[in-house]
N, C-alpha and C positions, 0 to 999 in steps of 0.2 A: 496480652501478647499471644501469638499463635503457637509458641512452644513453651514447654516447662523448662525454665532456665536454671542452671546451677546457682546456688546462693553466693552472695558476696562477690558478684562480678563488678568490675569497673564498667563505666558507661561504654568505653571502647570495646570491651569484651562482649557486653550485652548486645550491642548492635550487630555484631557478627553472627548472632543467632537468629536475627529477624528473618521472617519470610519476606518475599518480594513485596507483598501487599503491606506488611507492617513497616517495611523500610520506606515505602512511599508515604505512609501516614506520618512517620517520623520526620521525613524531609518536608512535608507540607506544614507541619508544626513549626519547623525552623523558618521556612519561607514566610509564613504568616508573621512570625516574630520579627522578620526583617522589614515588614511592610511599612512600619512607621518611618524608617529611614529612607526606604526606596520609593515611597509614594505609591505603592500598589493599592489600587482601589478594590481589587479582588484577587484572591489566590484560589486556584482551582486545580483539583486533581484531574488529569486527562488520561492516565494510564489505562491500557486495555487495547484490544484490536483496533487498528487504524488510529493509533494515538499520535501520528505524525512525528514520532520520535520525541515526544514531549510528555513526560509524566506529570510534572507540576508546571503550571503557567502562572506567572505573576503579571497581571494586567495593570498598566499604568493609567488607563482611561476606560471609560464605558464603551469604547469602540472595540475592545477585545483584541482579536488577532488582526484587526485592520489598522491598528495603531501601535504605539510603543508597548512592548512586552518583553519579558525575560522568560527563558525556558530552563527547567531543571530536569535532567535526565537521571533517573535512579537505576543503578546497576548493582544488584546483590549477587556478586560473583564470588567464587571461592578463592580467586586470585586477584591481584591488582589489575586494573583495567588496561587493556592493550590498545595500540593504535587501531588494529583491525576492528575491534569491537566499537571503538569510537567512530570510525568512518561509517559504519553501517547506520548509526544514529544521525550523523551529520547529513548523510545522503537523504534520509527520510525527511529532514527539515527542508533541505534544498528542493526536493521533489514537491513538498507541500507548498513552498513559495511559488514554484513554477506553475502548480495547479491552481494558484490564487486562493488557497485555503488559509493563508496567513501571509503577513509580511515577515521579512527577516527579523528575528529578535535582536534586541540591543545587546543581550548577553545570553549565552547558552552554557550552562554549567553542568558538568558531570559530577554526580554524587554517588560514591561507592564506599561501603564500610571498610573495604580493604584498600581503598585509595586507588590511585592510578600508578601504573608501573613507571619505571625510570624513562623508558623510551617515549611513552606518551607525554610524560611530564616535561621532558626536554622539548618535544615538538610544540607543545602548547605555549612554551616560552619563546618560540620562534615562529610566529604566525606565517611568514612567507614560506618557510620550509615545511610547515604543516600543510599548507595549501598544495605545495608541490607533491608531497608524499600522498596526500588524498587524491590528487589528480592521477598519479601513477596507479594507485589502487583502483580507481574508478575505471581506468582503461581495461583492466583485467577482470572487472567484477560484473557479474550478471545478476542483478538484484531480483528479488521476488516481491511483487510481480515484475516481470521483465519490462524494460523501457523500450519504447518504439524509437526508431532513429530520430524522429522529430523531438521526442521528449529528451533523449540523450543530448541532443544538440542544445536544447534549452537549459538542461541541467548544467552542462559544461559552461555555457554563457553565464548563468547565474553564479556558478562557482567562481568564475574569473572576476566577477564584480563584487564578490563577498570579501569583506575584511575578516580574515580568520582570527583576528585578535578578539572577536566576540566569544570564541570558544575557550573554555577554561575548565578547571576542576578544583574541587575542594578536597583536601586531604582529611582523614578522620579526626585528627586533633582539632583542626579548624571547625569542622562540622559540629563536634561536641561542644566546643567553646561557644559557638554561636547559639546552639540549642540551649545551652545553660542560661542564656539571657531571656528565654521565652517563658511564658506562663505555664508551659507544659512540663518543663524539665523536672521540677521537684516531685510531682506525682509519678512521672514515668520512672525515675531512678531512685525514688524514696530518699531524697536528700532533704535537708531542712529547708523550710521556706525562707526567702530573703527577709531581712530585717524590715519591720513595719515602723515607719516614722509617723507618729500621731501628732498632728499639730492642730489642736482645737483650743483656741484662747478661752480663758475664763469668762471674758466679756465677749460674747459672740457677735453682738451688734444687732441691727434691725432684722425683723422677721422677713423671710423670703416667701415667695408665692408657693414654693414646693412644700412649705410647712403647714399650709392652711388647715387641713383636716385634723391632724393630730393636735395642733395648738387649740383649735376650736373645741375639740373634745376635752382637752384638759381644762380650758376655761369653763366649760359646762360642768365639769366635775367639781371645780372649786366653787362655782356659783351655787351648786346644790348644797355644799357644806356651809356657805356663807351667803344666804339668800338676801341679806340686807345690804350687802356690799355691791358696788358697781364694778364689775370685772369685764374687761375687754382684752383683745389681743395686745393693745397698746399699753395697758396699765397693769396687766397681770404680773409682770416680772417684779413690780415694786409692791405687790400686796404684802402686808405685814405678816400674814399667817402662811400664805402659800407661795409667795414670791421665790423663796429659796428653793422650794420643791420644784417649781416650774423651771428655774434656771438649771437645776440638775438634770431635768428631763431633756431640755434643749441640748445640753452638753452631751448627754448620752446619745441623743438622736444624731448629732453631728459626728460623734465617734463612730457610730454605725455607718454613717455615710462615708467616712474615710475608709472603713473596712470594706465597703462595697467597691470603692475605687481600687484599693489594694488588691482585692480578690480579682478584679478585672485584669490587673496588670501582672499578677503573680500566679494565678491558678487557671485551669481550663474553664471554658464557658459553662455556666450553670452551677459552679461551685458555691457561690454566695447564695444563689436562689435555693439550692438544696438545704443549706444551713438555715435560711429563713423558714423554709417549709417544715423542717423538723422541729424548730423552736415553736412554730405555730401549733404543730400537732401536740407539743408538750404542754402548752398553756391554754389551749382552747377550752378544755373541760373546766379548768379553773375559772376562766372568763365567763363561761355559761352557767356557773353555779349562782345561787341566790346570794346577794350581798346587801349589806345595810344601805349602801349607796354607791355611786360611781367611784368615789375616792377609795372606798374599801376594795372595790374590784381592781382598780389600778394597782394598789399596793400588793394585793394578793398575787396578781399576775406577774408583776415585776419580781416579787420574791420567788415565785415558782420558776421563773426563767433562769435563775441562778442554780437551780437544782437539777436541771435536765441533763441527762448523759448525752453529750455530743462528741464523745471520744472517737467515733468513727469518721468524723469530719477533719480533713487536713487543716482547715482554717482555725480549728479550736486551739491550736498551739499559739495562735496570734490573737486570740479573742479573750477578753476579760468580762466580768459581770456588767460593767458599764456598757460594753458593746451589746450584750444581750438585752439589757433594758432598752437601749436605743433601737434594736431590731423590733422590739414590741411596738415602739412608736412608729416605726416604718410600716408595720403591719396595720396599725390604725390608719396611717396615711393611705394605704392601699385598700382600705375598707375590708380588711380581713379580721380585724378586731374592732369592737365598739365598747366604749366605757359606759355609756348611758343608753339604755334601750330607747328607741324612738327618736334619737338624735342623729344628725348627719355629720 
């Protein structure tokens, strides 16, 4: 964050300290979290000079501003948002539509940590009255840059054709509630991660194409230990000596896969990948040591994975030793670990 904040703040208190830039980032996180329900194909920060009165845009198609989209206007003011402040931004959007820089959004939402004032809130609940008040304000307003008579006429025509029910605002409590459902909330406000539901059956079923490399590596390891046995992907799970070991490794792999999905839904991008990379850094030297055979290497690396200090990772609170072993197999799948030299 851009400021050193007092400790033990509530989320509502914390956002009031955000800079304008940090507030935009916060709102972008929230809008990204809404994208699954709103069908946004892209969420983009637009804030800055010439931003068309749009700080965050949620595009509903690859056509961007030429098709369906929603706009989110971020206002980090010391007081609740007033009608005059809102009219300035609405005018920017209407001017942008007139200039054919975008079509009118399907929704245009004001986002302010202090919320909107009573006057604006009432007007937003009465779209026809809001349009009337905006029209009155426009008659007396000389925007920068100034409008030519032709542009003013076009703006007034567009205003008359615009359904002002598209303009709305979120109050701070609603904003925080929606943000709490995003994968960014826990890290931003140091709250516990949501519960992780691990559903990996004891009998996982048939092998998937995504498992090819780590399974083949394990089969090669077992074959090295049992050279007289016929071991294949299809038969290894029933091998009398190593079948149980293999089934445990598959379960661990699938636990790690559920952790990957959980991280994608509950933590910021890159969180799981950072955990993988640190675990890799912790086991690679053990993997590179000399070992009696591939099986000894596997066991040494899996054992070492449980000893690595990963306390600086948020995901560690939802991770157990089986997950760590599964991540090792993911690393094999990604060709970052190899159990037997010279094998693929």
